[in-house]
N, C-alpha and C positions, 0 to 999 in steps of 0.2 A: 773688580766688582765692588760696589759700595756696600757698606754695612746694611743699608736699608734694603737693597736688592737681595742680599743674602738672607735677611730676616724674612722677606716676603717669600723667597724660595723655600725656606725651612717651614714656614707656616703652610704653604701649599702642599708640601710633602707630608706633613703631619695630618692635614685634613684628608688627604687621599688615603692614608693608612687607617685613620679612624673610620672613614666611610666604608672601607673594604672589610673591616672587622665587625661592623654592625650587622646584626641579623634582621632581615626583613621577613615578610610572610613567605612561606614556602609555596611553590606552585602546586595546584591541585593534581592529585595523582589518582587515576582510576584504580579501584581496588580489584577489579576483575577484568578479564579479557572482553573486548568488544568485537563486533563484526568487522570493523575497520582494521583490526589488528591482523586478521587472517585472510581478508579479502584480496583477490588478485588485482582488482581495481575498485575504486569508489567513484561513482558518477553522481553528479548533482544536476538537478532540473532535467529529468529524463523524459524523452518523448520518442516513442517508436510505434510502428504500425503492426497490427496483428493481421496476418494474412494466412489464407488457406488456398493452396494451389494457385497462387498469384492473385487471388481475389481478396480485397481488403475487408476483413470482418470486424475491424475496430481499431482503436488507438489506445495506447497505454501511456500514462503520465505518472511520474513519481517525483517527490522532492529529492530522494536519495536512493541510489541502487548500489548494493554491494555485490560484486561479481565473483562467482565461484565455479568450480568444475569446468575449467577450460572454456570460460565464457558461455556456459550453457545454463547456469542457474543464477537467478538474480533475486536477492533478498531486498525488498522494497519498503520504503517508508512514505506515508501519506500518498496512497495509491488512488488513481482514478482511471477507469477504463471506459471507453465508449463502445457500444455494440452497433453494428450495421446489419441491415438485411442483406440478402444475396445480391440485391441490385445496388448496394452501397448507401442506402438511406439510413441515417442515424435513427435508432429506435430505442436506445436506452443508455443508462450510465450506471456504472458500479463504482462505489467509493469505499475505502477501508483505511483503517489506521496503519496496518501493515499488509504486506503481501509477499508472494513468492511466484516467480515466473520461471517455468522450466521450458527452455527453448526446444529441447529434443522431444519432449512429450506434448508440446504446445498446450500447456496447462497453466492457467493463472489461478492462484488461490488468494483470497482476501481473508484477513483475520482482524478481529476487533472492530466492532461497530460497522459491520458490512451492510451497505444499503444499495439496492438496485432500484432505480426509478425509470419507468418506461415513459415514452412520449405521450401515451394515452392515459397517464395518471396512476398506473399501478405502482405499488411500492412493496418491496420485499426486504425485510431486515433479519439479520442473523449474525451470530458471533463468527461464523465461518461459512464461506461459499467458494465453490470451485467452478471455473469456467473452462470447458474443454473445447478448444477451437475447432478441431476436426469434426466433432459431433455437433457443434454449435449448441451446447447444452450447459446449463447451470445446475449445480446440485449441492446438497448439503446433507450431512447426517446428524445434525444437531438441531436445536430449537430454531423456530422461525416464526415470523408474523407476516402474512401476506394481506395487504390492504388493497382492495379493488373498489371502484366506485359502487357504493351500496352494500359492501360486505367486508368482513374481516375474518381471516382464517388463521388459526394457530396450530402448530403441529411440530413433529420431530421428523426430520428427513424429508427431502423432496428432490424431484428432478423436473426440469422445465426448460423451455426454450428461453433465450434472453429477453424476449418480449413478454414473457409470462402469460402467453395465450394457452399453451398446453402444459398444465401443471399436474404432476403425479405426486400425491402426498403419501408418504410412507406410514405415518402415524398421525391421525387427526386428533387434536386436543380440544377442538371446538370451533364453532363458527358463529358469527353474529351478522345479521343483515338478511337481505332477501337475495335469492338467486333462482335461476331456472335450471331444472334438471335436464340433462341432454335427452332428446327425443320426447319431450313432454309438450 
């Protein structure tokens, strides 16, 4: 080997040693446990049907789902669910920042900026809403605002069908607009 080749080899070895000893920036480390750390599975771009006795009552979409409890509980991120009538016609959409779906109980819960919009223009907003598939009922025990054409109702706690046609308000905080009383 020539002196020139040996010198090049020594320079390459020294460069490699120097490069290995230089400290770069450390990779980011999560300071607390995340859902992904304990989930049985992590699903991306989720789409599933919501059925009751073989009848499609809606569809569920989520950006991310973390699966727990032997594939029966799903913690969801960026949730959207559609609601269908008993004949399968789409009649509303629920969206939320986060959600939880319990397959055994057929219970979908939305958390954080939950909004239900029906096809006829009604809009329900709340920090938390539950949808019980078997009963075909939405409910909440926290504050809500229900906007219907011509009126707005605010309250705490409600039970309703997903189309927001039959609404039971547990505590009314006030209403604005005009409305017709039943049997009047």
